[in-house]
Chimera marker file (.cmm) of the C-alpha trace (Angstrom):
<marker_set name="trace">
<marker id="1" x="-20.817" y="-7.507" z="9.069" r="1" g="1" b="0" radius="0.5"/>
<marker id="2" x="-18.909" y="-9.462" z="11.449" r="1" g="1" b="0" radius="0.5"/>
<marker id="3" x="-19.662" y="-8.494" z="14.654" r="1" g="1" b="0" radius="0.5"/>
<marker id="4" x="-17.011" y="-10.499" z="16.369" r="1" g="1" b="0" radius="0.5"/>
<marker id="5" x="-14.256" y="-8.490" z="17.994" r="1" g="1" b="0" radius="0.5"/>
<marker id="6" x="-12.009" y="-11.419" z="17.323" r="1" g="1" b="0" radius="0.5"/>
<marker id="7" x="-10.672" y="-11.701" z="13.716" r="1" g="1" b="0" radius="0.5"/>
<marker id="8" x="-11.693" y="-14.883" z="12.047" r="1" g="1" b="0" radius="0.5"/>
<marker id="9" x="-8.603" y="-17.154" z="11.120" r="1" g="1" b="0" radius="0.5"/>
<marker id="10" x="-8.040" y="-19.357" z="8.546" r="1" g="1" b="0" radius="0.5"/>
<marker id="11" x="-6.056" y="-22.068" z="10.274" r="1" g="1" b="0" radius="0.5"/>
<marker id="12" x="-3.176" y="-24.396" z="8.508" r="1" g="1" b="0" radius="0.5"/>
<marker id="13" x="0.286" y="-24.870" z="9.979" r="1" g="1" b="0" radius="0.5"/>
<marker id="14" x="1.547" y="-25.246" z="6.330" r="1" g="1" b="0" radius="0.5"/>
<marker id="15" x="-0.307" y="-22.464" z="4.643" r="1" g="1" b="0" radius="0.5"/>
<marker id="16" x="-0.353" y="-18.796" z="4.767" r="1" g="1" b="0" radius="0.5"/>
<marker id="17" x="-3.152" y="-17.655" z="7.526" r="1" g="1" b="0" radius="0.5"/>
<marker id="18" x="-5.371" y="-14.674" z="6.832" r="1" g="1" b="0" radius="0.5"/>
<marker id="19" x="-6.934" y="-13.118" z="9.759" r="1" g="1" b="0" radius="0.5"/>
<marker id="20" x="-10.201" y="-11.012" z="8.573" r="1" g="1" b="0" radius="0.5"/>
<marker id="21" x="-11.699" y="-8.158" z="10.704" r="1" g="1" b="0" radius="0.5"/>
<marker id="22" x="-14.618" y="-6.539" z="9.000" r="1" g="1" b="0" radius="0.5"/>
<marker id="23" x="-15.353" y="-3.397" z="11.180" r="1" g="1" b="0" radius="0.5"/>
<marker id="24" x="-17.395" y="-1.577" z="8.552" r="1" g="1" b="0" radius="0.5"/>
<marker id="25" x="-21.259" y="-1.852" z="7.374" r="1" g="1" b="0" radius="0.5"/>
<marker id="26" x="-21.237" y="0.488" z="4.276" r="1" g="1" b="0" radius="0.5"/>
<marker id="27" x="-20.530" y="-2.455" z="1.695" r="1" g="1" b="0" radius="0.5"/>
<marker id="28" x="-21.582" y="-5.853" z="1.625" r="1" g="1" b="0" radius="0.5"/>
<marker id="29" x="-18.578" y="-8.102" z="1.025" r="1" g="1" b="0" radius="0.5"/>
<marker id="30" x="-17.657" y="-11.775" z="0.804" r="1" g="1" b="0" radius="0.5"/>
<marker id="31" x="-15.067" y="-11.772" z="3.617" r="1" g="1" b="0" radius="0.5"/>
<marker id="32" x="-13.961" y="-15.661" z="2.721" r="1" g="1" b="0" radius="0.5"/>
<marker id="33" x="-13.684" y="-14.688" z="-1.116" r="1" g="1" b="0" radius="0.5"/>
<marker id="34" x="-11.460" y="-11.818" z="-0.273" r="1" g="1" b="0" radius="0.5"/>
<marker id="35" x="-9.549" y="-13.747" z="2.481" r="1" g="1" b="0" radius="0.5"/>
<marker id="36" x="-9.221" y="-16.301" z="0.171" r="1" g="1" b="0" radius="0.5"/>
<marker id="37" x="-7.555" y="-14.171" z="-2.539" r="1" g="1" b="0" radius="0.5"/>
<marker id="38" x="-5.308" y="-13.225" z="0.102" r="1" g="1" b="0" radius="0.5"/>
<marker id="39" x="-4.203" y="-16.329" z="0.907" r="1" g="1" b="0" radius="0.5"/>
<marker id="40" x="-4.071" y="-17.437" z="-3.110" r="1" g="1" b="0" radius="0.5"/>
<marker id="41" x="-1.607" y="-14.301" z="-3.578" r="1" g="1" b="0" radius="0.5"/>
<marker id="42" x="0.612" y="-15.564" z="-0.737" r="1" g="1" b="0" radius="0.5"/>
<marker id="43" x="0.827" y="-18.954" z="-1.733" r="1" g="1" b="0" radius="0.5"/>
<marker id="44" x="1.382" y="-17.682" z="-5.383" r="1" g="1" b="0" radius="0.5"/>
<marker id="45" x="4.304" y="-15.730" z="-4.145" r="1" g="1" b="0" radius="0.5"/>
<marker id="46" x="5.583" y="-18.791" z="-2.270" r="1" g="1" b="0" radius="0.5"/>
<marker id="47" x="5.074" y="-16.574" z="1.302" r="1" g="1" b="0" radius="0.5"/>
<marker id="48" x="4.353" y="-19.010" z="4.094" r="1" g="1" b="0" radius="0.5"/>
<marker id="49" x="3.185" y="-16.092" z="6.755" r="1" g="1" b="0" radius="0.5"/>
<marker id="50" x="0.372" y="-14.537" z="8.744" r="1" g="1" b="0" radius="0.5"/>
<marker id="51" x="-1.419" y="-11.185" z="7.819" r="1" g="1" b="0" radius="0.5"/>
<marker id="52" x="-4.535" y="-9.602" z="8.921" r="1" g="1" b="0" radius="0.5"/>
<marker id="53" x="-6.797" y="-8.094" z="6.307" r="1" g="1" b="0" radius="0.5"/>
<marker id="54" x="-9.252" y="-5.367" z="7.850" r="1" g="1" b="0" radius="0.5"/>
<marker id="55" x="-12.424" y="-3.672" z="6.453" r="1" g="1" b="0" radius="0.5"/>
<marker id="56" x="-12.683" y="-0.061" z="8.018" r="1" g="1" b="0" radius="0.5"/>
<marker id="57" x="-15.141" y="2.620" z="7.619" r="1" g="1" b="0" radius="0.5"/>
<marker id="58" x="-14.449" y="5.936" z="6.025" r="1" g="1" b="0" radius="0.5"/>
<marker id="59" x="-13.675" y="7.582" z="9.482" r="1" g="1" b="0" radius="0.5"/>
<marker id="60" x="-11.208" y="5.099" z="10.786" r="1" g="1" b="0" radius="0.5"/>
<marker id="61" x="-9.206" y="5.040" z="7.493" r="1" g="1" b="0" radius="0.5"/>
<marker id="62" x="-8.961" y="8.678" z="7.590" r="1" g="1" b="0" radius="0.5"/>
<marker id="63" x="-7.297" y="8.493" z="10.938" r="1" g="1" b="0" radius="0.5"/>
<marker id="64" x="-4.808" y="5.883" z="9.841" r="1" g="1" b="0" radius="0.5"/>
<marker id="65" x="-3.804" y="7.886" z="6.355" r="1" g="1" b="0" radius="0.5"/>
<marker id="66" x="-3.373" y="10.913" z="8.445" r="1" g="1" b="0" radius="0.5"/>
<marker id="67" x="-1.375" y="9.616" z="11.277" r="1" g="1" b="0" radius="0.5"/>
<marker id="68" x="0.888" y="6.998" z="9.257" r="1" g="1" b="0" radius="0.5"/>
<marker id="69" x="0.987" y="8.743" z="5.787" r="1" g="1" b="0" radius="0.5"/>
<marker id="70" x="0.632" y="12.402" z="6.903" r="1" g="1" b="0" radius="0.5"/>
<marker id="71" x="-2.150" y="13.101" z="4.470" r="1" g="1" b="0" radius="0.5"/>
<marker id="72" x="-5.708" y="14.263" z="5.183" r="1" g="1" b="0" radius="0.5"/>
<marker id="73" x="-8.934" y="12.288" z="4.190" r="1" g="1" b="0" radius="0.5"/>
<marker id="74" x="-9.526" y="8.550" z="3.645" r="1" g="1" b="0" radius="0.5"/>
<marker id="75" x="-7.797" y="6.319" z="0.987" r="1" g="1" b="0" radius="0.5"/>
<marker id="76" x="-8.574" y="2.975" z="-0.462" r="1" g="1" b="0" radius="0.5"/>
<marker id="77" x="-6.080" y="0.627" z="0.868" r="1" g="1" b="0" radius="0.5"/>
<marker id="78" x="-2.991" y="0.793" z="3.193" r="1" g="1" b="0" radius="0.5"/>
<marker id="79" x="-0.089" y="-1.829" z="4.050" r="1" g="1" b="0" radius="0.5"/>
<marker id="80" x="1.617" y="-2.014" z="7.071" r="1" g="1" b="0" radius="0.5"/>
<marker id="81" x="4.405" y="-4.296" z="6.918" r="1" g="1" b="0" radius="0.5"/>
<marker id="82" x="5.481" y="-5.957" z="10.557" r="1" g="1" b="0" radius="0.5"/>
<marker id="83" x="8.929" y="-7.285" z="9.509" r="1" g="1" b="0" radius="0.5"/>
<marker id="84" x="8.506" y="-10.258" z="12.134" r="1" g="1" b="0" radius="0.5"/>
<marker id="85" x="9.213" y="-13.972" z="11.654" r="1" g="1" b="0" radius="0.5"/>
<marker id="86" x="5.852" y="-15.403" z="10.463" r="1" g="1" b="0" radius="0.5"/>
<marker id="87" x="3.941" y="-12.287" z="10.544" r="1" g="1" b="0" radius="0.5"/>
<marker id="88" x="3.773" y="-10.361" z="7.401" r="1" g="1" b="0" radius="0.5"/>
<marker id="89" x="1.921" y="-7.471" z="8.035" r="1" g="1" b="0" radius="0.5"/>
<marker id="90" x="-1.566" y="-5.748" z="7.864" r="1" g="1" b="0" radius="0.5"/>
<marker id="91" x="-3.609" y="-4.861" z="4.965" r="1" g="1" b="0" radius="0.5"/>
<marker id="92" x="-6.227" y="-2.152" z="5.656" r="1" g="1" b="0" radius="0.5"/>
<marker id="93" x="-9.115" y="-1.672" z="3.131" r="1" g="1" b="0" radius="0.5"/>
<marker id="94" x="-11.886" y="0.998" z="2.988" r="1" g="1" b="0" radius="0.5"/>
<marker id="95" x="-14.838" y="-0.336" z="1.120" r="1" g="1" b="0" radius="0.5"/>
<marker id="96" x="-16.952" y="2.601" z="1.228" r="1" g="1" b="0" radius="0.5"/>
<marker id="97" x="-13.998" y="4.573" z="-0.389" r="1" g="1" b="0" radius="0.5"/>
<marker id="98" x="-13.402" y="2.186" z="-2.897" r="1" g="1" b="0" radius="0.5"/>
<marker id="99" x="-17.300" y="2.343" z="-3.949" r="1" g="1" b="0" radius="0.5"/>
<marker id="100" x="-16.655" y="5.996" z="-4.389" r="1" g="1" b="0" radius="0.5"/>
<marker id="101" x="-13.952" y="5.359" z="-6.748" r="1" g="1" b="0" radius="0.5"/>
<marker id="102" x="-15.396" y="2.478" z="-8.891" r="1" g="1" b="0" radius="0.5"/>
<marker id="103" x="-18.322" y="1.272" z="-10.692" r="1" g="1" b="0" radius="0.5"/>
<marker id="104" x="-17.779" y="-2.409" z="-10.039" r="1" g="1" b="0" radius="0.5"/>
<marker id="105" x="-16.918" y="-2.376" z="-5.885" r="1" g="1" b="0" radius="0.5"/>
<marker id="106" x="-16.446" y="-6.156" z="-5.845" r="1" g="1" b="0" radius="0.5"/>
<marker id="107" x="-13.916" y="-6.056" z="-8.310" r="1" g="1" b="0" radius="0.5"/>
<marker id="108" x="-12.251" y="-2.921" z="-6.924" r="1" g="1" b="0" radius="0.5"/>
<marker id="109" x="-11.978" y="-4.618" z="-3.492" r="1" g="1" b="0" radius="0.5"/>
<marker id="110" x="-10.204" y="-8.006" z="-4.901" r="1" g="1" b="0" radius="0.5"/>
<marker id="111" x="-7.799" y="-5.545" z="-6.876" r="1" g="1" b="0" radius="0.5"/>
<marker id="112" x="-7.212" y="-3.485" z="-3.716" r="1" g="1" b="0" radius="0.5"/>
<marker id="113" x="-6.745" y="-6.573" z="-1.433" r="1" g="1" b="0" radius="0.5"/>
<marker id="114" x="-4.334" y="-8.046" z="-4.069" r="1" g="1" b="0" radius="0.5"/>
<marker id="115" x="-2.555" y="-4.626" z="-4.086" r="1" g="1" b="0" radius="0.5"/>
<marker id="116" x="-2.315" y="-4.591" z="-0.396" r="1" g="1" b="0" radius="0.5"/>
<marker id="117" x="-0.615" y="-8.016" z="-0.188" r="1" g="1" b="0" radius="0.5"/>
<marker id="118" x="1.624" y="-7.572" z="-2.953" r="1" g="1" b="0" radius="0.5"/>
<marker id="119" x="3.029" y="-4.264" z="-0.945" r="1" g="1" b="0" radius="0.5"/>
<marker id="120" x="3.453" y="-6.005" z="1.964" r="1" g="1" b="0" radius="0.5"/>
<marker id="121" x="5.334" y="-8.468" z="-0.149" r="1" g="1" b="0" radius="0.5"/>
<marker id="122" x="7.997" y="-5.575" z="-1.427" r="1" g="1" b="0" radius="0.5"/>
<marker id="123" x="6.386" y="-4.729" z="-4.723" r="1" g="1" b="0" radius="0.5"/>
<marker id="124" x="6.206" y="-0.788" z="-5.427" r="1" g="1" b="0" radius="0.5"/>
<marker id="125" x="4.657" y="1.217" z="-8.230" r="1" g="1" b="0" radius="0.5"/>
<marker id="126" x="6.736" y="4.290" z="-8.102" r="1" g="1" b="0" radius="0.5"/>
<marker id="127" x="8.781" y="3.622" z="-11.008" r="1" g="1" b="0" radius="0.5"/>
<marker id="128" x="7.618" y="2.529" z="-14.523" r="1" g="1" b="0" radius="0.5"/>
<marker id="129" x="9.331" y="-0.947" z="-14.303" r="1" g="1" b="0" radius="0.5"/>
<marker id="130" x="8.019" y="-1.628" z="-10.741" r="1" g="1" b="0" radius="0.5"/>
<marker id="131" x="4.772" y="-0.541" z="-11.825" r="1" g="1" b="0" radius="0.5"/>
<marker id="132" x="4.344" y="-2.937" z="-14.782" r="1" g="1" b="0" radius="0.5"/>
<marker id="133" x="5.437" y="-6.067" z="-12.688" r="1" g="1" b="0" radius="0.5"/>
<marker id="134" x="3.264" y="-5.187" z="-9.846" r="1" g="1" b="0" radius="0.5"/>
<marker id="135" x="-0.018" y="-4.245" z="-12.301" r="1" g="1" b="0" radius="0.5"/>
<marker id="136" x="0.880" y="-7.904" z="-13.977" r="1" g="1" b="0" radius="0.5"/>
<marker id="137" x="0.875" y="-9.292" z="-10.488" r="1" g="1" b="0" radius="0.5"/>
<marker id="138" x="-2.255" y="-7.771" z="-9.503" r="1" g="1" b="0" radius="0.5"/>
<marker id="139" x="-4.536" y="-8.672" z="-12.568" r="1" g="1" b="0" radius="0.5"/>
<marker id="140" x="-3.052" y="-12.246" z="-12.258" r="1" g="1" b="0" radius="0.5"/>
<marker id="141" x="-4.285" y="-12.858" z="-8.744" r="1" g="1" b="0" radius="0.5"/>
<marker id="142" x="-7.158" y="-10.575" z="-8.861" r="1" g="1" b="0" radius="0.5"/>
<marker id="143" x="-8.616" y="-11.148" z="-12.449" r="1" g="1" b="0" radius="0.5"/>
<marker id="144" x="-9.017" y="-7.553" z="-12.737" r="1" g="1" b="0" radius="0.5"/>
<marker id="145" x="-7.413" y="-5.336" z="-15.368" r="1" g="1" b="0" radius="0.5"/>
<marker id="146" x="-6.433" y="-1.905" z="-14.890" r="1" g="1" b="0" radius="0.5"/>
<marker id="147" x="-7.186" y="0.444" z="-17.670" r="1" g="1" b="0" radius="0.5"/>
<link id1="1" id2="2" r="1" g="1" b="0" radius="0.2"/>
<link id1="2" id2="3" r="1" g="1" b="0" radius="0.2"/>
<link id1="3" id2="4" r="1" g="1" b="0" radius="0.2"/>
<link id1="4" id2="5" r="1" g="1" b="0" radius="0.2"/>
<link id1="5" id2="6" r="1" g="1" b="0" radius="0.2"/>
<link id1="6" id2="7" r="1" g="1" b="0" radius="0.2"/>
<link id1="7" id2="8" r="1" g="1" b="0" radius="0.2"/>
<link id1="8" id2="9" r="1" g="1" b="0" radius="0.2"/>
<link id1="9" id2="10" r="1" g="1" b="0" radius="0.2"/>
<link id1="10" id2="11" r="1" g="1" b="0" radius="0.2"/>
<link id1="11" id2="12" r="1" g="1" b="0" radius="0.2"/>
<link id1="12" id2="13" r="1" g="1" b="0" radius="0.2"/>
<link id1="13" id2="14" r="1" g="1" b="0" radius="0.2"/>
<link id1="14" id2="15" r="1" g="1" b="0" radius="0.2"/>
<link id1="15" id2="16" r="1" g="1" b="0" radius="0.2"/>
<link id1="16" id2="17" r="1" g="1" b="0" radius="0.2"/>
<link id1="17" id2="18" r="1" g="1" b="0" radius="0.2"/>
<link id1="18" id2="19" r="1" g="1" b="0" radius="0.2"/>
<link id1="19" id2="20" r="1" g="1" b="0" radius="0.2"/>
<link id1="20" id2="21" r="1" g="1" b="0" radius="0.2"/>
<link id1="21" id2="22" r="1" g="1" b="0" radius="0.2"/>
<link id1="22" id2="23" r="1" g="1" b="0" radius="0.2"/>
<link id1="23" id2="24" r="1" g="1" b="0" radius="0.2"/>
<link id1="24" id2="25" r="1" g="1" b="0" radius="0.2"/>
<link id1="25" id2="26" r="1" g="1" b="0" radius="0.2"/>
<link id1="26" id2="27" r="1" g="1" b="0" radius="0.2"/>
<link id1="27" id2="28" r="1" g="1" b="0" radius="0.2"/>
<link id1="28" id2="29" r="1" g="1" b="0" radius="0.2"/>
<link id1="29" id2="30" r="1" g="1" b="0" radius="0.2"/>
<link id1="30" id2="31" r="1" g="1" b="0" radius="0.2"/>
<link id1="31" id2="32" r="1" g="1" b="0" radius="0.2"/>
<link id1="32" id2="33" r="1" g="1" b="0" radius="0.2"/>
<link id1="33" id2="34" r="1" g="1" b="0" radius="0.2"/>
<link id1="34" id2="35" r="1" g="1" b="0" radius="0.2"/>
<link id1="35" id2="36" r="1" g="1" b="0" radius="0.2"/>
<link id1="36" id2="37" r="1" g="1" b="0" radius="0.2"/>
<link id1="37" id2="38" r="1" g="1" b="0" radius="0.2"/>
<link id1="38" id2="39" r="1" g="1" b="0" radius="0.2"/>
<link id1="39" id2="40" r="1" g="1" b="0" radius="0.2"/>
<link id1="40" id2="41" r="1" g="1" b="0" radius="0.2"/>
<link id1="41" id2="42" r="1" g="1" b="0" radius="0.2"/>
<link id1="42" id2="43" r="1" g="1" b="0" radius="0.2"/>
<link id1="43" id2="44" r="1" g="1" b="0" radius="0.2"/>
<link id1="44" id2="45" r="1" g="1" b="0" radius="0.2"/>
<link id1="45" id2="46" r="1" g="1" b="0" radius="0.2"/>
<link id1="46" id2="47" r="1" g="1" b="0" radius="0.2"/>
<link id1="47" id2="48" r="1" g="1" b="0" radius="0.2"/>
<link id1="48" id2="49" r="1" g="1" b="0" radius="0.2"/>
<link id1="49" id2="50" r="1" g="1" b="0" radius="0.2"/>
<link id1="50" id2="51" r="1" g="1" b="0" radius="0.2"/>
<link id1="51" id2="52" r="1" g="1" b="0" radius="0.2"/>
<link id1="52" id2="53" r="1" g="1" b="0" radius="0.2"/>
<link id1="53" id2="54" r="1" g="1" b="0" radius="0.2"/>
<link id1="54" id2="55" r="1" g="1" b="0" radius="0.2"/>
<link id1="55" id2="56" r="1" g="1" b="0" radius="0.2"/>
<link id1="56" id2="57" r="1" g="1" b="0" radius="0.2"/>
<link id1="57" id2="58" r="1" g="1" b="0" radius="0.2"/>
<link id1="58" id2="59" r="1" g="1" b="0" radius="0.2"/>
<link id1="59" id2="60" r="1" g="1" b="0" radius="0.2"/>
<link id1="60" id2="61" r="1" g="1" b="0" radius="0.2"/>
<link id1="61" id2="62" r="1" g="1" b="0" radius="0.2"/>
<link id1="62" id2="63" r="1" g="1" b="0" radius="0.2"/>
<link id1="63" id2="64" r="1" g="1" b="0" radius="0.2"/>
<link id1="64" id2="65" r="1" g="1" b="0" radius="0.2"/>
<link id1="65" id2="66" r="1" g="1" b="0" radius="0.2"/>
<link id1="66" id2="67" r="1" g="1" b="0" radius="0.2"/>
<link id1="67" id2="68" r="1" g="1" b="0" radius="0.2"/>
<link id1="68" id2="69" r="1" g="1" b="0" radius="0.2"/>
<link id1="69" id2="70" r="1" g="1" b="0" radius="0.2"/>
<link id1="70" id2="71" r="1" g="1" b="0" radius="0.2"/>
<link id1="71" id2="72" r="1" g="1" b="0" radius="0.2"/>
<link id1="72" id2="73" r="1" g="1" b="0" radius="0.2"/>
<link id1="73" id2="74" r="1" g="1" b="0" radius="0.2"/>
<link id1="74" id2="75" r="1" g="1" b="0" radius="0.2"/>
<link id1="75" id2="76" r="1" g="1" b="0" radius="0.2"/>
<link id1="76" id2="77" r="1" g="1" b="0" radius="0.2"/>
<link id1="77" id2="78" r="1" g="1" b="0" radius="0.2"/>
<link id1="78" id2="79" r="1" g="1" b="0" radius="0.2"/>
<link id1="79" id2="80" r="1" g="1" b="0" radius="0.2"/>
<link id1="80" id2="81" r="1" g="1" b="0" radius="0.2"/>
<link id1="81" id2="82" r="1" g="1" b="0" radius="0.2"/>
<link id1="82" id2="83" r="1" g="1" b="0" radius="0.2"/>
<link id1="83" id2="84" r="1" g="1" b="0" radius="0.2"/>
<link id1="84" id2="85" r="1" g="1" b="0" radius="0.2"/>
<link id1="85" id2="86" r="1" g="1" b="0" radius="0.2"/>
<link id1="86" id2="87" r="1" g="1" b="0" radius="0.2"/>
<link id1="87" id2="88" r="1" g="1" b="0" radius="0.2"/>
<link id1="88" id2="89" r="1" g="1" b="0" radius="0.2"/>
<link id1="89" id2="90" r="1" g="1" b="0" radius="0.2"/>
<link id1="90" id2="91" r="1" g="1" b="0" radius="0.2"/>
<link id1="91" id2="92" r="1" g="1" b="0" radius="0.2"/>
<link id1="92" id2="93" r="1" g="1" b="0" radius="0.2"/>
<link id1="93" id2="94" r="1" g="1" b="0" radius="0.2"/>
<link id1="94" id2="95" r="1" g="1" b="0" radius="0.2"/>
<link id1="95" id2="96" r="1" g="1" b="0" radius="0.2"/>
<link id1="96" id2="97" r="1" g="1" b="0" radius="0.2"/>
<link id1="97" id2="98" r="1" g="1" b="0" radius="0.2"/>
<link id1="98" id2="99" r="1" g="1" b="0" radius="0.2"/>
<link id1="99" id2="100" r="1" g="1" b="0" radius="0.2"/>
<link id1="100" id2="101" r="1" g="1" b="0" radius="0.2"/>
<link id1="101" id2="102" r="1" g="1" b="0" radius="0.2"/>
<link id1="102" id2="103" r="1" g="1" b="0" radius="0.2"/>
<link id1="103" id2="104" r="1" g="1" b="0" radius="0.2"/>
<link id1="104" id2="105" r="1" g="1" b="0" radius="0.2"/>
<link id1="105" id2="106" r="1" g="1" b="0" radius="0.2"/>
<link id1="106" id2="107" r="1" g="1" b="0" radius="0.2"/>
<link id1="107" id2="108" r="1" g="1" b="0" radius="0.2"/>
<link id1="108" id2="109" r="1" g="1" b="0" radius="0.2"/>
<link id1="109" id2="110" r="1" g="1" b="0" radius="0.2"/>
<link id1="110" id2="111" r="1" g="1" b="0" radius="0.2"/>
<link id1="111" id2="112" r="1" g="1" b="0" radius="0.2"/>
<link id1="112" id2="113" r="1" g="1" b="0" radius="0.2"/>
<link id1="113" id2="114" r="1" g="1" b="0" radius="0.2"/>
<link id1="114" id2="115" r="1" g="1" b="0" radius="0.2"/>
<link id1="115" id2="116" r="1" g="1" b="0" radius="0.2"/>
<link id1="116" id2="117" r="1" g="1" b="0" radius="0.2"/>
<link id1="117" id2="118" r="1" g="1" b="0" radius="0.2"/>
<link id1="118" id2="119" r="1" g="1" b="0" radius="0.2"/>
<link id1="119" id2="120" r="1" g="1" b="0" radius="0.2"/>
<link id1="120" id2="121" r="1" g="1" b="0" radius="0.2"/>
<link id1="121" id2="122" r="1" g="1" b="0" radius="0.2"/>
<link id1="122" id2="123" r="1" g="1" b="0" radius="0.2"/>
<link id1="123" id2="124" r="1" g="1" b="0" radius="0.2"/>
<link id1="124" id2="125" r="1" g="1" b="0" radius="0.2"/>
<link id1="125" id2="126" r="1" g="1" b="0" radius="0.2"/>
<link id1="126" id2="127" r="1" g="1" b="0" radius="0.2"/>
<link id1="127" id2="128" r="1" g="1" b="0" radius="0.2"/>
<link id1="128" id2="129" r="1" g="1" b="0" radius="0.2"/>
<link id1="129" id2="130" r="1" g="1" b="0" radius="0.2"/>
<link id1="130" id2="131" r="1" g="1" b="0" radius="0.2"/>
<link id1="131" id2="132" r="1" g="1" b="0" radius="0.2"/>
<link id1="132" id2="133" r="1" g="1" b="0" radius="0.2"/>
<link id1="133" id2="134" r="1" g="1" b="0" radius="0.2"/>
<link id1="134" id2="135" r="1" g="1" b="0" radius="0.2"/>
<link id1="135" id2="136" r="1" g="1" b="0" radius="0.2"/>
<link id1="136" id2="137" r="1" g="1" b="0" radius="0.2"/>
<link id1="137" id2="138" r="1" g="1" b="0" radius="0.2"/>
<link id1="138" id2="139" r="1" g="1" b="0" radius="0.2"/>
<link id1="139" id2="140" r="1" g="1" b="0" radius="0.2"/>
<link id1="140" id2="141" r="1" g="1" b="0" radius="0.2"/>
<link id1="141" id2="142" r="1" g="1" b="0" radius="0.2"/>
<link id1="142" id2="143" r="1" g="1" b="0" radius="0.2"/>
<link id1="143" id2="144" r="1" g="1" b="0" radius="0.2"/>
<link id1="144" id2="145" r="1" g="1" b="0" radius="0.2"/>
<link id1="145" id2="146" r="1" g="1" b="0" radius="0.2"/>
<link id1="146" id2="147" r="1" g="1" b="0" radius="0.2"/>
</marker_set>
């Protein structure tokens, strides 16, 4: 777990920036790999912006899910667009929830990070055509196929 209260910053003026905050200790994760995956997704979608990537415990995700989505209990990933110049938004992932839902938690975390970033970029999955496109992009960037 990253004990620093200040998120890690990947600096580059011509490339996307991903700030990482790991506030959970339920699941071991490779912060650099997951931040790199978020950055790769942004680069692949020709987006030069900053986003934050937070990994939170079940209790924090439950509070966010209730407050912003009006739904009780935790979820796996939430995306919060900022809409400010240069600031894309926040992706919040709950590794403990992911671990409870998937046999391969590391693959699931890769998928969730990409899923959250794609939502910030405007992708959605409400309609079948949108879902097909988003799932193709998720698989392309994460290397994880939904079955």
